[in-house]
N, C-alpha and C positions, 0 to 999 in steps of 0.2 A: 504493500500500500504506500509506504513512505517513498519507496524507490519510484513507483509510478507517478506520484505527485511531483517528485523532483524532475523526472524525465519530461513531464508535461510543461513545467516551467522552463526547462532548458530548451525544448523545441520552440516554445513561443519566443524566447529571447534570442535564439540563433538567427532568426530572420530580421531582428532589429539592429539598427546602427548603434554604436556605443553611446552616442549623444541622446538616443531615444529611451534609454533605460529609465524607468520611473522608480520613485520611492517604494511603490507597491511591489515592483519586481524584486527589489532588494529584500523586502520583508518576507515575501513568499519563498524566495531562494533560501534565506536564513532558516526559516521554520522547517522547510522540507529537508534541508541538509542536516539540521540538528536532529530531526526525527530519525533520519537514516542512521546517524551515529548512535542514538540512544536505543534504537531497535536492533542494533547489531549488524547493520548493513554497511560497514566501513569499506569492505572490498568493492562493493558496487559504487559507492561514492568516489572511491579512488579511481575507478575506471572513467567515471564522468569527468573528473578533474584532469586525467591524463589525455583525454580525447582532444586531439588538435582542434576540432571544430568548436570546442567550448573555450578556447583560449581567451577570447575577449570577455566572455561572461565571468570566468574565474579571475581574470585580472581586476575586474571592477568590483566583484561581489564576494570573492573568496575569503577576504579578511574577516568577514562576519562569522566564519566558522571557528575562529580561534578559541573562543570561550568554551563552547560545547566539546571541542576537540580535546582541550586540556583536561576537562572533567572526565571524559571517556578514557583517556590514557591512564589516569590515576585509578580508574575503576577496574581496568583489566589487570590481570596478573602479568608478571614479567615475561613469561614464556608464551603467553596467549597470542595466537595468530592475529586476532582482532586488534591487539595493541600494536603489533607490527604494522598493520594496515594504517592505523591512526598516525603512527610516526612517519610513515611514507607520505601521508596526506600533508602533514605539517611541513615536511621537506619540500613537497611540490608547491605548496602555497608560498613558501619563502622564495622559490624560483619564479613563480608566475604572477603573483599579485602586484598591484600598484604599491611600490615601496613605501610611499608616504602613508597610505592608509594602513598597510600592514604594520608599519613601525608603531603607529598609534595604538593599534589593536594589541600588539605584543606588550607594549609598555603598560597599557591599561590592565592586562592580565597579571603582570608582575605586581602592579600597585594594589590589586584587589586581594592578593594572597596574604595569608597571615599564619602565625603559629608554626606548627610542625611542617606545614607544606611549603614554607617560604623557600628553603634551599632546593627542594625537589623541583619546584616550579621554575626557579631561576636557572637551574642546570638544564632543565628541559628546553627552555626558550633561548638560551645563550647563542646556540648555533644559528637558528633562523634569524635572530636579532642581528648577529654579526653579518650574515649574508645580506640582509636588507640595508644595513648601515653602509656596507661597502658599495652598494648601488647608488646611494644618495649623493647627489652632486651639490645641491644647494643646502646650506645650513648643516653640513656634515658635522662640523666641530660642535655646534650647538646640540645636535642630536646625540652624538657620542657622549658629550658631557651629561646630558639629561639622562641617558640610559645608565651610565655609571653611578650618577648621584641617586637615581631611583633604586638601583640594586643595593647600594650601600645603605641607604635609608631603611630598606626592608630588612637587611641583615642585622643592623645595629641593635635592635631590641633583644636579639638572641644571646643567651649566656655563652661566654667563651670557655671551651673546655680547658681545664687547668692541670688536673692530675694526669699521670701517665695513663691510667685506666680510661679516664674521660676522653683523652686525645685518641686512644686506640679505638674506643667504641664509636666516637664521633656521632652520637645519637641523632642529632638534628641534621648532620651532614655539613656543618659549618666549615670544617677544615677543608673538605673536598671542594666545597662551593667557592671558597676564597681563591683557591688555586685555579679553578675553572674560570673565574672572572679575570684573573691576570692573563690567561691564555686568550680570552675573548678580546682583551685590550691590545694584544701584540701587533696585529696588522696596522693599527692606528699609530702605535709607537714607531713601527718601521716606516710608515709614511712620513712622519715628522723627521726622522733621521735622514731619510732619502732627500727630503726637501732642504734640510740643513746642509747636507753634503753638496747639493747642486749649487747652492748660492750662499756665500758668506753673509749676505744681507738677507737672511730669511725673515720675511715679513709676516707670513701667515701664522701669527702667534696663538690664534684661538685654540686650535687643536692641542698644541703643546700645553697651554694653560689648563685646559680641561683635564689632561692627563696628570698634570702636577696636582690639581685639586683632588683627583682620585687617590694619588699616592699619599697626600696629606691626610685624607680621610682614613685611609688604610692604616697609617701610622697611629692614629688615635684609636681606631677600632678595626681589627681586633688586637693589633700588635702591642699597644700600650699595656694592656692587662694580660696578654698571653704569656705563657711559660716558654722561655726561649732557650733554656739550657739544653745541652745534648742529653737525651734520655736513653738509658741502657735498654736494649731490646726494640727500640724504634729506629730502624735504619734511615728512613726518610721522614724526618720530623716535619709535619705539614706546615707548621707556623714558621719554622726556620726556612723552609723552601719558599714560602710566601714572602718572608722578609727579604730573602735574596733577590727575588723577582722585582719587588718594589724598589730596592736599591738600584738594580740594573736599569729600570725605567728612568729613574732620576739621573743616573750616570749618562745613559744614552741621549737624553734630551738636554744634557749639559747643565743640569741644575744641582747635582749632588754636592759639589764642593762649595758653591755659594750658600746653599741652605745649611750646610754643617758649620761653616766657618764665620758667617756674618754674625757679628756680636749682637746687634739689635736689628733684626730684619722686620720692618713693618710694611709689608706689601698688601695688607688687608684693604679691601675696598672701602670707600668712604660711605658710611651709613648715616642717613639723617637721624635714625633712631639710635640713641646711645646704647640701649640694651642690646641691639643687634651687634653693634661695634664691639661691645664687651665679650659677647659670645664668640664672635669671630676671632678676637685676639686670644681668648682662652683656648679655643680649639687649635689655633695655630701654635700656641706655646706648648700645648700637650704633644702635638705632632713632632715639633722640632726637638723636644726633650727626648722623645722616643727614638728619633733619628740619631741623635748623639749617642744614645745608649747602644744602638745597633752597631754603630761604627767603632766607638772607642772601647766598648766592653766585649761585644760579641764579634767584633772585627769583620763585619760584613762590608765589603767594598773598600776595605782599608788599603788593598793593593793599588787602588786608583789614586791614593793620596800622595801629593808631594811631601817629602820628609824635611821641608825647610822650616817648619813652624816650631818655635821654641815651646817647651813644656808649659812655661808660664802663660804664653799666648793662648794655648789650647785650654788651659784652666780658665782663663778670662772668658773665652768664647762659651765655655760650658757652664759657667757659674749660674747664669740665669736659669739654664735648663735644669741644673741640679736642684735649684731652689723650687722650681715647678714640681718636680717629682717628690721632693721631701715634704711638700705641703699636703700631699695626698695621704689618705689613711688606709687604702687597700694595700695589703701585703705585697702583691705582685708589682705595684707601682713604686712603693716605698723602697723595696729591695733594689729596684733598678736605679733609683736615685743614689742609694748608698754605694752600689757597685760603680756607678759612673764617677762619683766623687773619689772613691778609692783609686780607680784606674787613673784619673787625672793627677792625683797627689803622688802616686807611686812613680810617675815620670819625673817629678821634681827632685832636685837635689836639696838637701837641707840648707836653710838660710838663703835660698835663691829667689824668694818672692820679693818683687819690687815693693818698697814701702808704700807707694802711692796707691797700690791696689787695695790696701787695707782701709782706704777711705771710701771705696766704692760700696754702694748699697748692698749688692749681692754678697760681698765678702764679709759684711757685718751680719746679714740675715741668715746665711747658711749655717754658721756655728750656732746661732740661736735655735735654728730648726733642729740641729743635732741634739742640743740640750733637751728640747721638748721630746724628741724621740726617746732619749735615754731615760727621761723621768716619767713620761706619760703614756708611751706606747704599750698597749697590753700584750703585744707579742714579744715574749722574753728573748727569743733568739735574735730579734732585731736590736 
């Protein structure tokens, strides 16, 4: 019945010009297509979509099927043939649909997901989303930025696995999902790198800036609170792998050293609303503090660094970031602050600190924060 309805709509639309499709046609196609999926006729729907005669219809109307398609993919078990048919339909839609319409349909689906299905939905839709974004010519940077921001916003409420067991179980799929998102971003990183190599005066900064925003978000979540020490029995630590990839992106787009070494980097946009400005500054400070920890304690990307900087200069660059970490109360963040301070101090020789440093605000605040940790922190080992 559902298949007959769909065929009737298809036959009616085949004789129409693209410009003559009406809103009613879109609705009828969506309802019939959805019914086919829900009644288990995914194979027949796939045939309709693959039929060359229906190319124009699918281009204009196919994106409407994304929502019921995702629902059905999660309904069927992993090895079910019907699930395979649904996945093929998704792949076909990514190839055939109007990129702009499909892009919005995919983003809407990611935005509407919540709870335990967030990572599953994101990982399911990353490939078609990447395919569509690579086709977009206008506003590509904006669309890539919007996609990455939407994905990270959906992931941020999820708890970050911390213990070895939690990381191995990866119950919600966050570890796997983070690394899938980095793979999703790689073609766009390569595009920026290629353009930078072509011209020393690379002007199209938008895509580069969107990728830097993504890296900054990733440094704040999940890397700021993630456990990043090597763990026995875990050969490929997912968060260490993710951290390596984020550092690589920053290095490839030429921003790693400036972000690590600039003492006070205030690149945040100008906000009329002071509350927004404060949030932006705080997010940026957290991200930069995490970046310093990755480089100077975990030694990610350290091979890229020139060794011309004095230990006292590195301490000066990192003092603000150490203060940011020591002001937090979570064990995972606090320990990063203590490790970063120790790492910077161990590079110094005794009596080598320039006396005027001691008048700087950060050099006064950090010892006071240490006293608070010694006296007030409930975690004894700290």
